[in-house]
Phi, psi and omega in degrees: 000123180265144179264153180289146178296154180296150180296146179285148174299155178239075180291157177246154178303133179094350179281151178256127180234176178241137180203152170272115183285133182292343183271353183263159180301152182303328182283346179285134182280192177286157176219163176284142177224156175252128177285124181243349178291161183290153178294336175300319177283314185302324186260357182291133186299328182263354178282124183255357180230160172227158178264129183230155171243123181290156173249150177226143175264359173274102186277141179245180177263015180287162180282022182288165183279129174252140181243129182274163182305328179295332179279325188256331188088357177283165183281336184237160171296138181236154177241138177286145179256081190301320182280003177262009181305134184202162174267137176231155178288135177304322182298338181271349181288136175240139176290147176294156180299318180252149178297124179255169181280155172261127181286145183279170183301319181298320179291320176300318178297320177297318179299314182292329174296320177295321178298315180298316178298326183293341177258012173086020178242134176277140182305327181284353176278350180266127182289000000 
């Protein structure tokens, strides 16, 4: 008798989760990511992936968006890694140990503007 696979997590846009990114070296551990895909995809029963933007606590001097602990619930200021946007399997998402904040729509829009800039397009060039 085979048992059914465990249900997939149902992350929401703006939530912070933990995942081992498939694009990073094997020795690199898990990192915090922000779910940026739409809730229509995130909550769809047959969708097995979500789109995430990684966070880093190694801050740079780039014009990228930095998020303070009050916004995220993390202990340190974090910077979004805009050019690291990637799809990850829902099954690989882990909830953070402590309850973190859900980022609001305005912050998600700022994150996506950084993603657009990271591929060499200015947000005002998009109709």
